[in-house]
N, C-alpha and C positions, 0 to 999 in steps of 0.2 A: 417367537422361541428364542430363546436364547444358548447358544449352545460354543459358541468361540468365546471366551472374554481374554481380554491382553488387562496384565496389572502392570505396572510400573515398581520397579526395585531400587530404589533410589538411596539407601541407607537413614532415613532418616526418622523419626519417631512416628510419621505415620504410613511408613512403609509398613511396619507389624498390624496397623487397620486393614491397610487397603488388603494384603496378604489374608486377613482374616475373612474379609468382607468377600472377596474373591474367592476362597476357598467354599466359603458359607454358600455362595450361589452357584455355585457350578455342582455341587451335592444335590442342591434342591433342584435345579436342571436339566444336571445329568450334561453338565459342559465339561469341555478342556479347555484349561487354565495356559496362556503363555507367558513367562514372566519376562518385562523386558528391562535388563539394569539402566538406569540415568543417571548417567554422569559424563560432566563433558572436561574428560582427560588435558584436550587441549589446552584449555583456558588454564586449568592445573598448571600446566607445563612453565605457562609465560611470567617472564622476569621484566617488572618494571624498572624503570632507572634506578640504577642502585648508586650510594657513593663508593667515591676511589677506591680500590681494595673490598668493596663489600662484595664482589660479583661470586665467591663462591658460597658465601655464605647465604645469599639469596638462591644459587641454584640446591643448597641442602635443603634450605626452608621449604621450596617447590618440589622437590623431592620427597620431603615429609608430609605437603600436603596428598600428593600422591597417594603414597604407600598408605594413608588415614584413611582416605575416602576407597581406594579400593577392599581397606578389610573390611568395611563398613559394607560396603556393595556386596561382597563375598559372604558376609555372615547375614545379611538379606537373604541373600540366595539361596544359602543353607536351610536359612526358616521358613522360605518359602517350599523349597524340597519337603522337608520333613512335613510341613504342615499338610500338604497336598496327597504325599502317604498315608499318612494318618487318616486324612477322612477319606482313604481310596477315590483320592478325584485324579482324573489323567493330567499330567502337566510336562512342560518345555519350556527350556530357557534361553534365551535370546541374547546375547552379550555383547554391545554396540562395540564397530570395528571403525566405527566414523563419528557422523556425531548421532548423540544417545535420541534426541528429537524426531532428523529424519526417518531411526530402526523404526521408532516409535509409530510415526506416519505410514509408513508401509505396510505393518501388520494390523493395522488400524484397519484397513480394505478389506481383511479376511477375518475380521471378529466382530460381533454383535455389541460388544460393548469395550470400553476401557475405563480402568480405574486405576487412581492417583490419587497425590495428595499436591493440588492444587497451589493451595497453599504454601506447601511446604518449597517450590519454586519462589517464592519470596523470605521467605524465612530462613530458607537453610541453603542458598548460592549455588543451586541444583545448576544454575545456568546465571551468565554476567549478566541478561537480561531477561528477566522474567517475562514482561509485557509482548516482546517480541517470540519468544518458545508461544508463547499462549495463539499469539495470533499466526504463528506456524502451524499451530496444531488444528484451531479451528477454520482457518480458513479454506485448509487442505482436507475438511471434513469427518476432522478425531471426529465424531460424536455418535451415540450419548456418551456422556463422559459421566461415571460417576466420582466425584471430588471427594474422600473423605476428611472427616476429622481427626483431631490428636487422638481422639479417644473413642473408642469403639461404643457403638449406640443400639439396644434393640430396632427395628422399623416395625411401629404399630400405626402411626399416625402419618401423612405426607400432608405438606401446605404445597399447595397447588398456585401459586404466585401467577395471577393470570392478567392480563392486561387488556385481554378485545385484539393483542396484536397476531398477526399469521405464527409468527414466531414463539408466542407464548399458546396458542391453539395445539401447534405440533408438538411442543415439548412435551402438555399437559396429553395428547393422543400417545406419542410413544411411550411415556411411562406406564401410562394405561394399558396399552396392545401388548407390553413386553411382560408383565407381570409379574416382573423380579418379587415381588411380597404380593400374593395374592390374594390377602388378610389385610391388606392397611386398609384403613381408613381415610379419606381424603377429603380435606379443608380447602375448598379452592376460594381464595380470596383475591379482592380487587380494589387496588387501592385509586380511590377516588373520591372527589367533591361532590361528583355529579350521580347521585344515588337511582334515577331512575335508567340513566342508560347502564348503571351497574348493574341494577338488577335484570335487565334485560338479557346483558353477556352472560352470566352469573347461573341464573336459569336455564338457558342452554347448554352450559357447557355441566349442569351439575346432572342435566340429564342425560349428555353422554356417558361421565363416569358412572351414572348408573344402569344404564343400560349393556354395561358391561360388569357390574355385580359387582361393585365397590358401593359400599357404606360412606354418603357423601353428606356434606355441608358445605353449605356457601356463604359469606361474608362480605362487606364494602366496608373499608377501613376508611376513616376520612384522612389519613398520611400521606407523606411522599414514599412513594415505594423505597429509596435509597435506605433509607432510613430505619424505613416501616416495618421488610422483612424481616430481620433479625429480629427486632424488638414484638413482634406477633408470634414468630416461630418461638421464642422464648415463653411468651405470655398464654401460648395456648399447648405449650410443650410435643411440639412436632418434631418427630425424628430425623424429617430429613426435607430438604426445600425442592421443590421441584421447578425450576426456571428454563426459559428459553434464549437464545442470544441471535444475533443477526450478521450474516455476513455481508452486506452490502458496499463497506467500504474495508481500507488497509490500513483507518483508524484505528487506534484501539478501542477506543471508548464508544465509536460507532462499529465495530466488529461484536463486541461484546454488549454492549451498550454500559451506558454508568453505573444502573443496575447491580446489572450480572458482576463488574467489577468491584465494586463496593464488597458485594456479598460475600464475594470470595476471598479476598481480604482480611474478611473483619468472621468469616463465619466459623462456629463452636457446632456445627453440626455439617452432615454429609448435607452433597447438593448433588443434584441429578441436572446435569445441564444439556439439551438438545434443540434441536431444529425441525 
């Protein structure tokens, strides 16, 4: 059951879609939505080395960055509250008092799903070190995460990237059990040149999804997953990609996996990330 949803309010183009998605799911599942502002004001206040006599100008520019960011975030908060009110969804807002990602991690403990634009970390400078922010989120247990794309999409078909690993199996099970979109069709795809092993893995995964009442198809793709997932999602017109992540190490590519990293940075459709 999904009864508490956490959504990041960063004031980027992703925020509008994140809010719409959160409200849509909250209305469907009769859930409460908590909006968390995402902005690192301490970083915006920093002034680097400046030429002699340029300190005052640098300070004015830093203050301007802060003012613009605050305006964007307050606009996002207003948009969030208005959308919830119009949809009849219960909501609350938490504004960061220190580090925005620490606040999100803290609140994620008591929410079933976290929604925000992961790609916006890279594209809109919400944090100085996007990879470090992702490490903290994932390693501290913020999952499942629904990473929205810049454009809203109706979710009718899901592509489950299934490698046979425990991480990908957990992601698939979490997606199926949460039933965020009960009528979604599921395509389970295994990227491998080992056809016989792939068929065995897919047969078991497909049986599991069908047991939960989902219309499910399976497919083996002879291509590397790093490049193949997004291409395949586009070709099959999948509306969301489901994939796992790993927290075995503190190195980013081992935490998220190189496939997850490449997909996050290049995705043009929402991602469901879980473990």
